[in-house]
N, C-alpha and C positions, 0 to 999 in steps of 0.2 A: 553284240557281246553284252551278257547280262551283268548287273553289278555284283552278283553273288559269284560268278566265275571269277571276275575280276579281283573280288576280295580274297578268294581262295588262292589265287596265283600270289597276290600279294603276301598273304600270310606264310605261303609255302617258302617264298623267296627270303622272307625276314627269318624264318627259322633257319634256313641254311646259312644266312650270312651272320649270325649271332652264335658264337662258339658255346658250346655246353660248359658245365662245370668241370667235366672230365678233360675236355680240350682245352679250357684255360689253365687247369693244372700241368697238363703236358706242356702247354707253351711256358709256362713259368719255369718247369723243370728244364726245359731245352735251353732258355734263355741263361739260366744259371750255369748249365753245362757249357754252352759256348762261352760265356764270360771266364769260366775256369780255363777252358782250353786256349783262349787268347793270351791269357795271363801266363800260362805255360810256355806257349810259342814264343812270348816276349822274352821271357825269362832264358830261354834256349838260345835266342838270338843275343842276348847281351853276354851270356856266358861263353858262347861260341867265338866272339870276337878275340882277335889275339891280343893278349896283354902286353903292354909296351913298358 
C-alpha cells in the first residue's frame, strides 16, 4: 500500500467525519427545536396532573 493512497483515504475519512458549516447550522437548529419540544412536553405533563 502506498503512502499516497493511505493519505487519500485518511483525508477522505476526515472530510466525512467533520460536519460542514451547513450541517453544524442544522445541528444547532435541531438542538434548539429539541429543547423547545422537551420544555413543551414537560409543561404538558405538569398541567395534565390533577389539581388537589
